[in-house]
C-alpha positions in Angstrom: -3.0 34.8 17.7 -4.0 35.5 14.0 -4.9 32.4 11.9 -2.4 33.3 9.4 0.2 33.2 11.7 -1.1 29.3 13.0 -1.2 29.1 8.9 2.7 29.6 8.7 4.0 27.7 11.7 2.0 24.7 10.3 3.6 25.4 7.5 7.2 25.8 9.2 6.7 22.5 11.2 6.2 20.6 8.1 9.3 22.3 6.4 11.9 22.0 9.2 10.5 18.5 9.9 11.3 17.7 6.2 14.6 19.3 6.3 15.8 17.4 9.8 15.2 13.8 7.5 16.9 15.4 5.1 20.0 16.0 6.9 20.1 12.6 8.6 19.6 10.6 5.3 22.4 12.8 3.8 24.7 11.9 7.1 23.4 8.5 6.5 24.4 8.3 3.1 27.8 9.2 3.6 28.3 6.0 5.8 27.3 3.7 3.0 30.8 3.2 1.6 32.7 2.9 5.5 35.0 -0.4 5.7 32.9 -2.7 7.5 33.8 -3.4 11.3 35.6 -6.9 11.7 33.8 -8.3 13.6 30.7 -8.2 10.6 33.3 -8.9 7.8 32.2 -12.9 7.6 28.6 -10.9 6.8 29.0 -10.1 2.9 31.7 -11.0 0.2 33.0 -8.6 -2.3 30.3 -9.1 -4.3 27.9 -8.9 -1.6 29.1 -5.9 -0.3 28.8 -4.1 -3.2 25.3 -5.4 -4.3 24.8 -4.1 -0.9 25.6 -0.4 -1.1 23.7 -0.3 -4.7 20.2 -1.7 -2.7 21.2 1.5 -0.5 22.3 4.0 -2.6 18.8 3.2 -5.1 16.5 3.4 -2.3 18.1 6.3 -0.8 17.7 8.2 -4.1 14.1 6.6 -4.1 13.4 8.2 -0.9 14.6 11.3 -1.6 12.7 11.2 -4.6 9.2 10.1 -3.0 9.8 12.5 0.2 9.9 15.7 -1.9 7.2 15.2 -4.1 5.3 14.4 -1.0 6.0 17.9 0.6 5.8 19.8 -2.4 2.3 18.2 -3.0 1.6 19.3 0.9 2.8 22.8 0.8 0.9 23.3 -3.0 -2.4 21.7 -1.3 -2.2 24.0 2.3 -1.4 27.3 -0.4 -4.5 26.2 -2.8 -7.2 26.3 0.3 -6.8 22.5 -0.6 -9.1 21.6 2.9 -11.2 24.3 2.3 -12.3 22.7 -1.0 -12.5 19.5 0.1 -14.8 19.9 3.4 -17.0 22.7 1.0 -17.4 19.2 -1.1 -18.3 17.6 1.8 -21.0 19.7 3.0 -22.9 20.1 -0.2 -23.8 16.1 0.3 -24.7 16.5 3.9 -24.7 18.5 7.2 -24.0 15.8 9.5 -20.7 16.4 11.5 -19.7 12.3 11.2 -21.1 12.1 7.7 -18.9 15.7 6.5 -15.6 14.4 8.3 -16.2 10.7 6.8 -16.2 12.2 3.2 -13.5 14.7 4.4 -10.6 12.1 4.8 -12.0 9.5 2.4 -11.4 12.5 -0.5 -7.8 12.9 1.1 -6.7 9.6 1.8 -8.0 8.5 -1.7 -6.4 11.3 -3.6 -3.0 10.2 -1.2 -3.1 7.0 -2.4 -3.7 7.4 -6.3 -1.0 10.0 -6.1 1.8 7.8 -4.3 0.8 4.0 -5.5 3.0 4.4 -8.7 5.8 4.9 -6.0 4.8 1.8 -4.2 4.4 0.1 -7.3 8.0 1.4 -8.5 9.4 0.1 -5.3 7.6 -3.5 -5.6 8.2 -4.2 -8.8 11.2 -2.9 -10.1 13.4 -1.7 -7.1 12.7 -4.8 -4.8 12.6 -7.2 -8.1 15.9 -5.9 -8.9 17.7 -7.0 -6.5 15.9 -10.6 -6.2 13.5 -9.6 -2.9 9.7 -9.2 -4.9 7.9 -12.1 -4.7 4.3 -10.8 -5.1 2.8 -10.5 -8.3 0.6 -7.8 -9.2 -2.7 -9.3 -8.6 -1.8 -9.9 -5.1 -0.6 -5.9 -4.7 -3.4 -5.0 -6.1 -5.7 -7.4 -3.8 -3.3 -5.8 -0.6 -4.4 -2.0 -1.8 -8.2 -2.9 -1.6 -7.9 -5.2 1.3 -6.2 -2.1 3.0 -8.9 0.7 1.8 -11.3 -2.0 3.2 -9.3 -2.0 6.5 -9.4 1.7 6.3 -13.1 2.6 6.0 -14.3 -0.7 8.4 -12.1 0.6 11.2 -10.5 3.8 10.8 -13.8 5.1 9.9 -15.4 3.3 12.7 -13.2 4.3 15.3 -13.7 8.0 13.9 -17.2 8.2 13.8 -17.5 7.2 17.3 -14.8 9.8 18.3 -16.6 12.3 16.9 -19.9 11.0 18.3 -18.5 11.0 21.9 -17.6 14.7 21.0 -20.9 15.7 19.9 -22.4 14.0 23.3 -19.8 15.7 25.7 -17.8 18.4 24.0 -14.6 18.6 25.8 -14.8 15.3 28.2 -15.2 13.0 24.5 -11.4 12.4 24.9 -12.3 10.1 28.2 -14.4 8.0 26.2 -12.1 8.0 23.1 -9.2 7.3 25.3 -11.2 4.1 26.8 -12.4 3.4 23.2 -9.0 3.1 21.4 -7.7 1.3 24.7 -9.9 -1.4 24.1 -9.4 -1.4 20.7 -5.6 -1.9 21.0 -6.5 -4.2 23.9 -8.6 -6.6 21.4 -6.3 -6.0 18.2 -3.1 -7.4 20.1 -5.0 -10.4 21.1 -6.6 -11.3 18.0 -4.7 -9.5 15.2 -3.1 -13.0 14.2 -6.5 -14.6 14.3 -8.6 -11.8 12.5 -6.4 -9.5 10.4 -3.4 -11.8 8.9 -5.4 -14.4 7.5 -6.8 -11.9 4.8 -3.3 -11.3 4.1 -1.2 -14.3 4.4 -1.9 -17.9 4.7 -1.0 -19.1 8.3 -0.6 -23.0 9.2 0.6 -24.8 12.2 4.0 -25.8 12.3 4.4 -29.2 11.3 5.8 -31.9 13.1 9.2 -32.4 12.9 12.8 -31.7 14.1 12.1 -27.9 14.7 9.0 -28.2 16.5 10.5 -30.8 18.7 13.3 -28.2 19.0 11.1 -25.1 19.8 8.8 -27.3 22.7 11.7 -28.4 24.3 13.2 -24.9 24.5 10.0 -23.2 25.7 9.5 -26.4 28.3 13.2 -25.6 29.9 12.1 -22.2 30.6 8.4 -22.4 31.7 6.6 -20.7 28.7 3.2 -22.6 27.6 3.4 -22.5 24.0 0.5 -24.1 22.4 0.4 -21.8 19.2 3.2 -22.2 16.9 2.6 -21.0 13.0 4.4 -20.5 9.9 3.2 -17.9 7.9 3.9 -17.6 3.6 6.0 -14.2 4.0 7.5 -15.7 0.7 4.1 -15.1 -1.5 5.4 -11.0 -1.5 9.4 -11.0 -0.4 12.6 -13.3 0.4 12.9 -11.1 3.7 12.4 -13.0 6.6 11.3 -12.4 10.1 9.3 -13.8 12.5 7.1 -12.4 15.6 5.4 -12.7 19.2 1.8 -11.6 19.3 -0.7 -11.5 21.9 -0.3 -12.6 25.7 -2.5 -15.1 27.9 -4.2 -17.9 26.2 -3.9 -16.1 23.3 -0.1 -16.0 23.1 1.6 -17.4 19.7 4.5 -17.0 17.7 4.7 -16.6 14.2 7.6 -17.6 12.0 8.2 -16.8 7.8 8.6 -19.8 5.8 11.6 -17.6 4.3 13.1 -17.6 8.1 12.8 -21.4 8.4 14.1 -22.0 4.6 16.9 -19.5 5.9 18.3 -21.1 9.3 19.3 -23.9 10.6 17.2 -25.4 14.1 18.9 -24.1 16.5 19.3 -20.5 15.0 15.6 -20.5 14.9 15.0 -21.8 18.2 18.0 -18.5 19.2 15.6 -16.2 17.3 12.3 -17.4 18.8 14.3 -17.4 22.4 14.7 -13.8 21.9 10.9 -13.6 20.7 10.0 -15.1 24.1 12.5 -12.9 26.3 10.1 -10.1 25.3 7.5 -12.0 26.7 8.9 -13.0 30.0 10.9 -9.6 30.6 7.2 -8.4 30.1 8.0 -5.7 26.8 4.6 -6.2 25.3 2.6 -5.3 28.5 5.3 -2.2 28.8 4.3 -1.3 25.3 0.7 -1.5 25.1 0.3 0.0 28.1 2.8 3.0 27.6 0.9 3.1 24.1 -1.8 3.9 25.7 -1.1 5.9 28.6 0.3 8.2 25.4 -2.7 8.2 23.7 -4.8 9.2 26.8 -2.3 12.5 26.9 -2.9 13.1 23.0 -6.7 13.0 23.5 -6.5 15.2 26.7 -4.3 18.3 24.7 -6.6 17.7 21.6 -9.7 18.5 24.1 -8.1 21.3 25.1 -7.9 22.8 21.5 -9.8 21.4 18.9 -13.1 23.9 20.2 -11.0 26.8 19.1 -12.4 27.9 15.8 -8.9 29.4 15.3 -7.5 25.6 14.0 -9.7 25.6 11.1 -9.7 29.2 10.5 -5.9 28.5 9.8 -6.6 26.2 7.0 -8.9 28.4 5.6 -12.0 26.9 6.4 -14.8 29.5 7.9 -16.7 26.8 9.4 -15.5 25.3 12.8 -15.4 21.5 12.6 -14.0 18.6 14.5 -12.0 16.8 11.5 -10.3 20.2 10.3 -9.1 21.0 13.8 -8.2 17.3 14.3 -5.4 17.9 10.7 -4.2 21.5 12.5 -4.0 19.6 16.1 -1.7 16.8 14.5 0.5 19.0 12.9 1.1 21.2 16.1 1.1 18.1 18.2 4.0 16.4 15.9 7.1 17.6 17.6 6.0 16.2 20.7 5.4 12.7 18.9 9.0 13.0 17.5 10.1 13.2 21.1 7.9 10.6 22.4 9.0 8.7 19.2 12.9 9.2 20.3 11.9 7.6 23.8 9.9 5.0 22.6 12.4 3.5 20.4 15.2 4.4 22.6 13.4 2.0 25.2 12.6 -0.5 22.4 16.9 -0.6 21.7 17.2 -1.4 25.4 14.3 -4.0 25.1 16.2 -5.8 22.3 19.6 -5.9 24.4 17.5 -7.6 26.9 15.7 -10.1 25.2 19.3 -10.6 23.0 20.3 -11.3 27.0 17.6 -13.7 28.1 18.5 -15.9 24.7 22.5 -16.0 25.5 21.4 -16.7 29.3 18.8 -19.7 28.3 19.9 -21.3 24.9 23.5 -19.6 23.1 24.8 -16.7 22.0 26.3 -18.4 19.5 23.3 -19.6 17.4 21.3 -16.2 17.6 24.5 -14.1 16.1 25.0 -16.5 13.2 21.6 -16.3 12.6 21.3 -12.3 12.8 23.9 -11.9 10.4 22.1 -14.2 7.7 19.2 -12.2 8.2 20.9 -8.7 7.8 23.1 -10.6 4.8 20.0 -12.0 3.2 18.2 -8.3 3.7 21.2 -6.5 2.1 20.6 -4.3 5.4 22.9 -1.3 6.1 25.7 -2.3 8.6 27.3 1.0 8.8 24.5 3.3 9.9 24.9 7.1 10.6 24.8 7.2 14.6 22.3 9.8 14.9 20.1 8.3 12.1 20.2 5.6 14.3 19.6 7.5 17.4 16.2 9.2 15.7 14.9 6.0 13.4 16.1 2.6 15.3 14.0 0.9 17.1 16.8 -2.1 17.5 20.3 -1.8 18.2 23.2 -1.7 15.0 24.4 -5.5 14.0 27.3 -5.0 15.4 26.3 -3.2 18.9 23.7 -7.0 19.1 27.0 -8.8 18.2 29.1 -6.9 21.0 26.4 -7.3 23.5 25.9 -10.9 22.7 30.0 -11.8 22.7 30.3 -10.0 26.9 
């Protein structure tokens, strides 16, 4: 295969992916004005429904603008040999493959962030502000941005450096060592993410003694769920949207409640939401997701090892000196259709898991408070109650609100 042929294959993958996304977005947008199903009629009143429609339409237009800007910029970068210029710039400072890669990706990521930050700023301080969701300040926005850069440099740069080092030492066998590294890192992050990473962005405090804590502890004891860590996170400092999540396992497992969730829901509704989260743990969904993610990473790294030595990958992007970092970009695009397929599978499994967690909550607590909590959370986030089935299939990791309620009422 000629480098030019591979170049146009890469371009085709990018363009086809963009077109498919736009078709799905268009199909979904046509359902924005659909009549709300009878079972969901009490979620919105007329004024709130009009507000939710306006929110969906505003986000759809904004998404079309940002994605079109992104694809045009990406294609332009490809056609003007952007990768070659950045690679040459990095090599003008050092010959060390690891440092060249770090400078290369650092420039690409910084450039991308500079170009996309205005969109992120507009999304936060114009769209989310307009519809009453934004609670963030400009100081928090920019501090989050700086912390994000810091995390990317330390964690992303560190992992990339080690993988390239493995490649230099072991050649094609690097994938085994890289796989072990990523597996250990994934396990570590799953156990300690809430202790090490979350505090950089949010304040977490133990749930105070009172009616809610007593109700949660009573439920946990009933289902044989040892729970010593119940935390409240100050999600309200960025948004009015509510959430709750479960993290870790063994002695490190913890449940985290957004303060907005506590403000929005009644005690029995919060316990129902937590019963759903406990269901994920009891049904071993967290272990399954972690194991599957590690296995898929191993498969990806193995396939990468088969192609990374080929000069064709670098030459397709206009770079004459073959290198790991350039080959990684070309491979990432070539592999993206496979990633889409595995992503569809993981979304399908995730939707099944959500039903199982809902059923666990129904069987061990009650269906009604979970239904009312789901309705309140959907209302407070102006959720789309009538998404297109194709859009759900491609993008949703959770069943729709209607599907979940129908399942809970069985």
